[in-house]
N, C-alpha and C positions, 0 to 999 in steps of 0.2 A: 822826656819832652812831653809837655802838656798839650801844646798846639804846634803848628808848623811855623809860628811866628810869635814874637814877644807881645804879651798883652799889657805890659806895664813898663813905664819909665820912671814913675814916682814911687809906686808901691813896691816894697821889697818882697821878692818872691824867691823861695828856696825849694828846689825840687828834691824830693826825698827818695828818688829811685836809688837802688843799690841793694846791698845784702842786709837782710833783717834777721834777727834771732827768731827762731820758730820752734814751737812744741806742738805735738799732736796729742789730743786727748786719748788716754789709754796706752800711750807709748812713753816709756821712761827713757827718753833720750833727747838731747838738745841738738838742734840743727841750725844751719844758716841757709836761708833760701832767698832767691832774687825777687825783687819787686821792681817792675811788674813781673808776674810769673804765675804759673799754675803748679800747685804742689804735686800733681800727677807726673810732672817731669822729673821728680826725684824717684829713684828706684824703690824706695821704701813705700811709696804712695801711688803706685802706678794706676790703681783703680779705687783709691780710698775715698770713702764717703763718710764724713763725720765733722768733727769740730777741731779747729786748730787755732793757734794764737801767734800772731806776728808781733814783735816788739822791737823798739830801738830807742836810743837816747838822742835828744837834740839839745843843742846849746842855744839859749836865747840871749842875745847880746844886750838888749835894752828892754826895760819894763814897758809893757803895752799889751794891746790886743792881738791875738793871732787867729787865723782862719786856716783850718785844714781842709783841703779839697781832694776828694777821691773820685777819680774818673770811672772806676768800676771795681767792685768787690763781689766775688761769686760765692754764694748768692745772698746770704743773710749775714749782717755784720753788726757788731757793737764796738764802738770806739771809746777808749778811755785815755784821759790825760792825767798823769800822776795818780792813777787809781780811781778817778772820778769819771763816770760815764758821761760823754758829751754828745753821742749820736747813736741812733739805731737806724738801720736801712735794710730794705729788701729789694732785690733785683740786681743781677750782675751787670746789666747793660745800660744803666743810667747813672749819672754822676750825683754826688751829694757832698755837702760840706758841713762843717761845724765851727762855731766861733767860740774861742776861749778868751774871757776878758781879764784884764789886769794881770797878765802873766809876769812873774818876777824874773829878773835877770838870773841866769844860771842854767844848770842842767835839768832837763825834764824828760819824762818817759812817756812814750806813746805805745799803747797796746791796741791791736786790732784783732778782735775775736771773730773768727769766720766759721760759718756752718754751710756746707753744701749738701746736707742730708735731705731726703725726701720725706714728706709727711703732710698733714693737714695744714701746717703753718706755711707751707710753700705751695701756693695754688698754681703758679706759673712755671716754676722749675720742677719738672716731673720727668720720669723716664720717657725718653723720646728718641727720635731718629737722629738727633745731634746731642753731643755729650754735655752734661753740666759739670764744669770743672770747679775746683776749689782754689781760693787764694785771692790775693790782691792782684787782679789781672790787668789793670790799667794804671796809668801813672798817678802819683801822689805829689802834692805840693803843700808847702806851708807859707802863708802870707802874713806880713805885718799890716795891721789895719789901724787907721786913726779912729777916733770916736765917731766920726761921720765919714761914711765911705760909699762908693758906688757899688751896688750889688749886681745890676744887670742893665743891658741895653737891648732894645728891640727896634729894628730898622725895617720900615715898611715902605717900599717904593711904589709909585704909581705914575702913569703917563697919560696926559690929556693933550690932544692935538699936537703931539710930538714934543711936548715939554715935560721933562721929568721933575717930579717932586718927591718928597719923602716925609713920613712921620718918624721922628726919633724919640722913643720913650725911654727915659733914663730913670731908673729906680735908685733912690738914695736912702740909706739907713742911718739913723741917729741913735747911737748908744749912750750919748751923754746924758747928764742929769738935768739939763736945761735945754730950752728951745734954741735952735741954731738957724741963722740966716745963711743959706748956702748959695753960692754963685757957680754956675756951670758954664764952661766954655768948651765948645766942640769945633772940630775941624774935619773936613773930608778932603783927602788928597788921593791922586791916582796911585795904584799899586805899580811897582816897578816892572812887573811881568805883563802889563797890559799889551794887547796886540795892536801895534800901530797900523793905521790905514784900513782897519776893518770898518764895516758899515754899521751905523746905528739903525737897526731895523725899525725903530719907532718913528724916526724923523727922516730917514733916508739920506742923511748927510754923511760925508766921509770924514773919518776921525783925523786923517792926516791934514785936512783943510781947516781944523778948528783949533784955535788957541786955547779955548776954555777947557778942552778935553786933554790937553797935554799934561805930561807928568810934571808935578811941581805946582800946578794950580791949586789954590787952597780955597775951599768954600767954608765959610764960618757960620757957626750957630752959637747961640747963647741963651741963657735963661737963669732964673733964680727962684728960690722958694724958702719959706720958713718951715722948718721941720720940728714938730713938737718933740719933747724929750721922750726917748724910748720908742719912737715910731718911725715909720718910713713914708716916703711920698714919691710920686712919679712926676718928673718934669717933662712936659711935651714940647719938643722943638720941631718946627715945621718950616720948610722953605723949598723953593724951586732950585734946580741944579741945571742951568742951561749948559748945553754942550757936553754933558757926560756921555760916556760910551756904555752901550748896553752889554749885559752878560748873556752869552748864548753858548751853544755847543761849538759853534764855529769860532767865536771870539769871546772867551771867558774873561772879560774885563772886570777887574776888582778895584775896590777903593778902601783905603785906610779910614776908619772912623775912630777918631780919638776924642775922648772926653776928659776934661780936667776939672776937678772939684776944688773950689777955694772957700775957706772960712776965715773971716776977719782979715781978708787981704792976703792970706797965705795959701799957696797950693798944698793940699793935703793928700790928694788921691787922684788916680786916673784909671781909665779902662779903655783898651784899644780892641777893636774888632775889625774884621775884614768883610765887606759887604759888596753886593752887586745890584745893578739896576736891571730888573727884569720883571715882567708880569706873567702870571699863569692864569689862563681863563679857559672856559669850555664854550664851544659854539656847536651846539647839536652833538654830533658824533665825533667832533674834532677837539683835540687838545692843542691849545694855542700858547706858544711862548713868544712874548713880545708881539702879539697879534698875528703871528704866522703859524700855520699848522706844523706839528712835529710828529714824527713816527718813531716810537721808542723801539730801539733794538739793543738788546744787551743780555745780562746774566742775572741770576739770583746768586748772591754771594754769602757764604758762611765765613765767620771768623774762626778758623780752625786750621792749624798746621801741625804736622807730626812732631816737629821740634819745638813748637811754641805752645801747643794747646790753643786756648782762645786768647792768650796774651800775645797777640800777633805783633811781631817786630815791624818797625818802620820799613826795613829792607823788604820784608815780605808784602807789606801793603803796596809799596812802589812796584814790586814785581807783579802783583795782581793787576795793578793799573796798567803797566806796560803791556802785559799779555792781552788784556782786554782791548786796549787801544790798537794793538797790532792787528786785531780782528775787526777793527772799525766799528766798535760799539759806540753808542751815544748815551746809554742809560744802564742803570743797575737797580736791583731791589735788595734791600738789606734784610734778607730772610734769616730768622724771623724775630728780629730784635733790633733795637737801635745800635748803630755801629760806633766804633771808636771815632772820636771827633777828629783825630789826625787824618783818618781816611776820608772823612767828609771834607776836610781842608784840601786834600788832593783832588777830590771831585770838583770843588770850587775852582781850583787852579786850572784844571784840564777840561772843564766844560762837560762833565758827565752829569746827566740829569738823574736824580735819585728819587726812588720810592722808598721812604723809610717807614717801617711799621713797628707797632708795639710788640710786646712779647707774649704771644699765646699761639700755640700751634697744635692743630689736630685734636682739639678737646671735644669730647662728647658732653652731652648735657649734664651728666653726673659730675664731670670735672668742673663745669662752669657753675655748678651749684655749691662748690666748696665755699664755706662762709667767708673766706679771705679773697675769693676770686675778684669780685667787683672792686674792692678797695685797692688791691694790688695792681689791677689793670688801670684804675684811675690814677694811682701814683705814677705808674710807668708812663702813661700818656702825658701827664702834666710835666714830668721831668724831661721827657723827650722833646716836647714842643717848646717849652721854655728855654731849654739849653741849646737847641739846634735851630731856633727860629731864624737866625740871621744868615744861614747858609743859602746862597742863591741856588745852589745845585739841587736842593730838595724841592721838588715840584709836586709831589703827592705824599699825603699821609695815609698809611694803611693800618688796619687792625685785624686781629683774629683770623689768622690763616687757617683755612680748612676746619673751622669749628662748627658747632651744631646749628647751622643757620636754617635747618629745616624744622626746628622746634619753636613753637610760640613763645616759650619762656626765654629761649636764647635770643629771639628777635628783640625782646625788650632790652636785653643787654647790648646788642648791636646798636640799637637806636641811642641808648645812653652814651655810648662811646663816641659815636659820630657827633652827637650834640656837644659833648665835652670838647672835642677837637675844634669844632666850629666856634665855640666860645673862647678858645685860646688863639685861634688863627683862622680867620675867614677868607684868607687870600689864596689858600691852596685847596685843590680838590681832594676828596677822600675816596678810598676804595677798600676792598677786602677780597682776597683770593678764595674762591670757593671750589670745593670738589663734590658738593652735594648736588650732583647732576640730576636735573629734572625734579628736584624736591626742595630746593632753596626757596624760602619765603621772605628773604631779606633784600632782594635785588633792587627794590625801589628805594632803598635807604641811602646807598652811596652815590657819589657824583659820577663815578666810573665803575663799570662792572668788569670784574676780572675772574678768569676761571683757569684752573689747572687741568691740562689735557695730556694724557699719556696713552694715546692710541697705539695699539700694537703691544702694550705691556699688560695693563689691567684688562683691556678688552680688545679682542682681535677683530678690528674692523678698519677699513681704509681711513686715513687721516682726513681727507676731504669730506667724506660722508659724515664722519663724527663731528667735524667742525661745523658743517651746515646744520646738523641737528642741534648742537649747542647754541649757535647764534639764533636759530628760530625760537628755541625755548626761552632764551634770555629776553628776546624782544617781546614775547608774549607774557613774561613773568615779572614785569616791572622795569626792564632795561631798555624799552623802546626809546629811541632818540638819544641814548647815552653812548659815550665812547666805550669800546670794549677792548680789553687787554687779555691776550693769552699769557698768563703770568708764569706758568711752568709748562714745559713740554720735554719729551725725551724719554729716556729709560735709564736703568741702573748701569753703573760702570762695570766693565769686565774685570773681575778680580785678578790681581796680579799683573795687569797690563798698565804700564806707565812709561811714557816717553816725554822727557822734559823739553824736547825740541818742538812739540806740537801743542 
């Protein structure tokens, strides 16, 4: 399962989850391993670090273009179609895809060569306090593409004087050998799970009293453009949406956004996403959702289970969510990497506000000076923001947990990453969790200041006293007038103690 809902009704999609052939470099034996999955779950590879190769055959029913989509491979991969390389990607926690043109009808072979070894080539996946697994760890799909297709949608809501509007940016790609006149039809309809009778915090009206906000109401959008041969273009669709319901923790109302692409009067492609109407703003030291202050209460969450590794099953994602909501949380942080999009879909559905961050944790300056560090961070941020942009649950983008923010050279890298995020998405605030207590020189750069505090573990002092020291230092070091988040607190678990009922 790629998402918790179907994204296409016209485009043919085939999920490739299942058992794949597998070989490990240096081991003369053939295996069959599950996808998604981590090879460490096999008894022969319990702590194996190295290079392995997944492969399988697929039958293509009609000649045409194909797109392979990988939601996550850990951590470096090269993808081959019938022996020809079609993709190279680094980072386990961001998706990537590859298009193969003019594929002939018949049987074809996919090979995915995976490397989870450490070294200079891997600046972000390093020995750390969470494990770097190996394998195709998130779902895979194969899609049939027309010569002109929809590559992505970005939905940006805004509210003025109680009236909601949105910018819908739809990117189209033309692989044909001639220019094409493309027509785009869009529609927005209420998701069946919307909460009836909840209040629209932006305008103060009751949802139950509005015909426009009811399920079944269709808001239409349309546009067209000429796309040159071999190029792409973005069509901008803008309109107001009177009567829509807002997304919030109390009422996580969602909408289907469907786009249909037509060429020469024929529908050739579509793309569906699920979106929400909400705004995120800062007012001094307050974080505002739809104009009202919110106080974030929740957890830091790693994707790691004993029986799954980092290829967390939907069952365990739902269990995590149920346990958190049973404790009345309203927020979580995806420490320290982008999460599986199915889990973000759950957060959208259940009104959990998310701080999602890029992949870098606990790096000293020498780690950040790896020649691949800045490029791999830049790729991770771009793929995270572009692919997860439409999730209303994401209210904060984060970077560089506990890295060398006390060093002038590192400050330049922090600044570059914040600027990159703002260039991709100016609607969400930014932050970074620091543990460089009383030495951090980057606190003026993010929109929100966050710090990790473990009073009673690393330093034996009263929690209140330490907290007051931190807040005073933050305010004097660039954080004055900004919201402050205690991003981590607590202590280590007691080894051997586990009670599933708590």
